[in-house]
C-alpha positions in Angstrom: 74.0 80.9 153.0 75.5 84.4 152.8 78.3 84.4 150.2 81.1 86.9 149.6 82.1 87.2 145.9 84.6 90.0 146.5 88.3 89.5 145.6 91.5 91.5 145.6 94.0 91.6 142.7 97.3 93.5 143.0 95.8 95.4 145.9 92.8 96.5 143.9 89.5 95.5 145.5 87.0 94.0 143.0 83.3 93.4 143.6 83.7 89.9 142.0 86.4 88.0 140.0 84.7 88.2 136.6 86.8 90.2 134.0 86.0 90.3 130.3 89.2 89.3 128.4 91.0 91.6 126.1 89.9 91.4 122.5 86.4 90.0 123.4 84.8 93.1 124.9 86.0 96.0 122.9 86.7 99.0 125.1 83.8 98.1 127.4 81.4 100.9 126.7 80.0 99.1 123.6 78.4 96.6 126.0 76.7 99.2 128.1 73.7 99.2 125.7 73.1 95.6 126.6 73.3 95.7 130.4 74.7 97.7 133.3 78.4 96.7 133.0 79.0 98.0 136.6 78.2 94.4 137.6 81.7 93.4 136.4 84.7 93.1 138.6 86.9 94.8 136.1 87.8 94.4 132.4 90.8 94.0 130.2 90.6 96.5 127.4 91.2 95.8 123.7 94.9 95.2 122.9 96.6 98.6 122.3 99.7 99.5 120.4 101.7 102.7 120.0 100.1 103.5 116.6 96.8 102.6 115.0 96.6 99.2 113.3 94.1 97.8 110.9 95.0 94.2 111.7 95.1 91.2 109.4 93.2 91.0 106.1 89.8 89.2 106.0 88.8 86.5 106.7 90.2 86.3 110.2 87.6 84.3 112.1 86.9 80.6 111.8 84.3 78.6 113.7 85.2 75.3 115.5 83.1 72.6 117.2 83.9 73.9 120.7 85.4 77.3 120.1 86.8 79.6 117.4 90.0 80.7 115.8 90.8 84.3 115.4 93.6 86.2 113.7 92.5 89.8 114.2 96.0 91.1 114.4 95.7 93.7 117.2 93.4 96.1 115.3 93.1 99.2 117.4 93.2 103.0 117.1 96.5 103.6 118.8 97.3 104.4 122.4 96.6 108.2 122.3 93.1 107.6 120.9 92.5 104.9 123.6 93.6 107.2 126.4 92.0 110.4 125.1 88.7 109.0 123.6 88.0 105.4 124.4 88.7 105.4 128.2 86.8 108.7 128.9 83.8 107.2 127.0 84.1 104.1 129.2 84.4 106.2 132.3 80.9 107.6 131.7 79.3 104.2 132.0 81.7 102.2 134.2 82.7 103.3 137.7 85.6 100.9 138.5 89.2 100.9 137.3 90.3 98.7 134.4 93.2 96.8 133.0 95.0 98.2 129.8 96.3 95.5 127.5 99.4 96.3 125.5 101.0 94.6 122.5 104.0 95.4 120.3 106.5 94.2 117.8 109.6 95.6 119.5 110.8 96.3 123.0 110.7 100.1 122.3 107.0 99.9 121.2 106.0 98.0 124.4 107.9 100.5 126.5 106.4 103.6 125.0 102.8 102.2 125.0 103.0 101.0 128.6 104.5 104.4 129.7 101.6 106.2 128.0 99.2 104.7 130.6 101.3 105.8 133.6 99.1 108.9 134.3 95.8 107.3 133.3 93.8 107.1 136.6 91.2 104.8 135.1 93.8 102.0 134.6 95.0 100.2 137.8 97.3 97.7 136.0 98.7 97.0 132.5 98.5 93.5 130.9 101.4 92.8 128.7 100.5 90.6 125.7 103.9 88.8 124.9 102.4 86.6 122.2 103.3 89.3 119.5 106.0 88.4 117.0 109.4 90.1 117.8 110.2 91.8 114.5 113.7 92.7 115.5 114.2 89.1 116.8 113.3 87.4 113.5 109.6 87.1 114.1 109.5 84.7 117.0 106.9 85.6 119.6 108.3 87.3 122.7 106.4 84.8 124.9 108.0 81.6 123.5 111.5 82.2 124.7 112.1 82.6 128.4 115.1 84.8 128.2 113.5 87.1 125.6 110.4 87.4 127.7 112.4 88.1 130.9 114.4 90.9 129.2 111.2 92.4 127.7 109.5 92.6 131.1 112.7 93.9 132.7 112.9 96.8 130.2 109.2 97.6 130.4 109.2 97.5 134.2 111.8 100.3 134.2 109.2 102.7 132.7 106.0 101.4 134.2 104.3 103.1 137.1 101.3 100.7 137.1 101.5 97.0 138.2 102.5 94.8 135.3 100.5 91.6 134.5 102.2 89.4 131.9 99.9 87.4 129.7 101.5 84.0 129.0 101.3 82.0 125.9 100.4 78.3 126.2 102.5 77.5 123.1 105.6 76.7 125.1 107.3 73.5 126.5 106.9 74.6 130.1 104.5 77.5 131.0 105.8 77.3 134.6 109.3 78.1 133.4 108.0 81.0 131.4 106.2 82.3 134.5 109.3 82.1 136.5 111.2 84.0 133.8 108.8 86.9 133.6 108.7 87.1 137.4 112.5 87.3 137.4 112.1 90.2 135.0 109.8 92.0 137.4 106.2 90.9 136.6 103.8 91.8 139.4 101.2 89.2 138.2 100.6 86.8 135.4 97.5 86.0 133.3 97.0 82.8 131.4 96.4 81.2 129.0 96.5 83.2 125.8 95.2 81.3 122.8 96.5 78.1 121.4 97.6 78.0 117.7 94.9 76.5 115.5 93.9 76.2 111.8 90.8 75.3 109.8 90.6 74.4 106.1 87.8 75.4 103.7 87.1 72.0 102.1 85.5 73.4 98.9 88.2 76.0 98.3 90.9 73.6 99.5 92.8 76.3 101.4 93.0 77.7 105.0 89.9 79.7 106.1 92.1 82.3 107.9 93.8 84.7 105.5 97.1 84.4 107.4 96.7 80.6 107.6 96.7 80.1 111.4 95.1 81.9 114.4 94.4 81.8 118.1 92.1 78.9 119.2 89.9 79.7 122.2 86.6 78.6 123.7 85.3 75.7 125.9 87.7 73.1 124.3 90.7 74.8 125.8 89.4 75.0 129.4 91.0 71.8 130.8 94.3 72.8 129.3 94.0 76.3 130.9 93.1 74.9 134.3 96.2 72.6 134.3 98.4 75.5 133.3 97.0 77.9 135.9 97.6 75.2 138.5 101.2 74.7 137.2 102.0 78.4 137.3 100.3 79.0 140.7 102.5 76.3 142.2 105.6 77.8 140.5 105.5 81.5 141.4 104.4 83.7 144.3 102.7 86.5 142.3 98.9 86.7 141.7 97.5 84.7 138.8 94.5 85.6 136.6 93.0 82.6 134.9 91.9 82.7 131.3 90.8 80.1 128.8 87.4 78.6 127.9 85.6 80.0 130.9 81.8 80.2 130.3 80.1 79.6 133.6 80.2 80.3 137.3 81.4 76.7 137.9 84.3 77.4 135.5 85.2 80.5 137.5 85.3 78.5 140.8 87.4 75.7 139.2 89.9 78.3 137.9 90.1 79.8 141.4 90.6 76.4 143.0 93.5 75.9 140.6 95.1 79.1 141.8 93.5 82.1 140.1 92.7 85.1 142.2 90.5 86.5 139.4 89.2 85.1 136.1 88.9 86.5 132.6 86.0 85.5 130.3 86.9 85.5 126.6 85.3 83.7 123.7 82.0 83.3 125.6 81.4 87.1 125.1 81.6 86.6 121.3 78.9 83.9 121.5 76.7 85.6 124.1 77.1 89.3 124.9 75.4 88.6 128.3 77.9 85.8 129.3 79.7 87.8 132.0 76.5 89.2 133.4 75.1 85.6 133.6 78.2 84.4 135.3 78.2 87.2 137.9 74.5 86.6 138.7 74.8 82.8 139.1 78.1 82.8 141.1 76.4 83.2 144.6 74.0 80.4 143.9 76.8 78.0 142.8 78.9 79.0 145.8 76.0 78.2 148.2 75.5 74.8 146.5 79.2 74.0 147.0 79.3 75.4 150.6 81.7 78.2 149.7 81.2 81.3 151.9 84.0 83.5 150.4 85.9 83.2 147.1 89.1 84.3 148.7 89.2 81.1 150.8 89.3 78.8 147.7 92.2 80.3 145.8 94.6 77.4 145.1 92.9 74.9 147.4 93.3 72.1 144.8 97.0 72.6 144.7 97.4 71.4 148.3 96.3 67.9 147.3 
């Protein structure tokens, strides 16, 4: 069977739906020494803030049975270095356009960082990480309160020339309500899920392994939760959805798309196996043939009609 793995996301044509997730693939060029990264549909760059950040103190990674916990803390060189140095370096080894991922601790920081990407031709969309703590709002994450998230997106949208993807946190009562809120604020698409909150304890030291106590739990264990939430959101809003959470195989990609995702990000799997995305891309046509799928575009959301 001849299969078509091409997809379209926010009007951008992608050779396949496989996108390395932010924070698991660096700025992309680092993986070019392992394989030709041009096989990828796109990529979401490492989370970027207005100024350089070191991140949280060590240790900030903890292993789990079916995943891992991280509390990196948005370590990055700052938006100007990303635009002037990291993206040009990526452009030399990757031909397609990419997604910039932006974090911040205030509305003003989000606005200025997103606006900095307006004239960056390599970037076709900006992904807004709203799981950052709102310093001016008392420390609560922007993405855990619908009205706060809506207002943030509304303010950012005023200054953004690129389509805005809002990355949703699963640590809420109703992710569908959160999706509706950010769409009311002007989001052009949503991506989900970001990490769940987790914790591990060092039994000998009798204290948390992560220096800041808790971190983001990701990996295969969260996949069923992510599929359910992608389906909930796809049924609730009319904007494109990018599925994330525990994806580690071509079958996972297809399941995410049947739940309503138009494209799929691969996260923790990259940290375990640097060839994970390449393997998924290569096996996708074979799995599609096995399942009688001619085109990926035709399966988006099919499970939601049941």
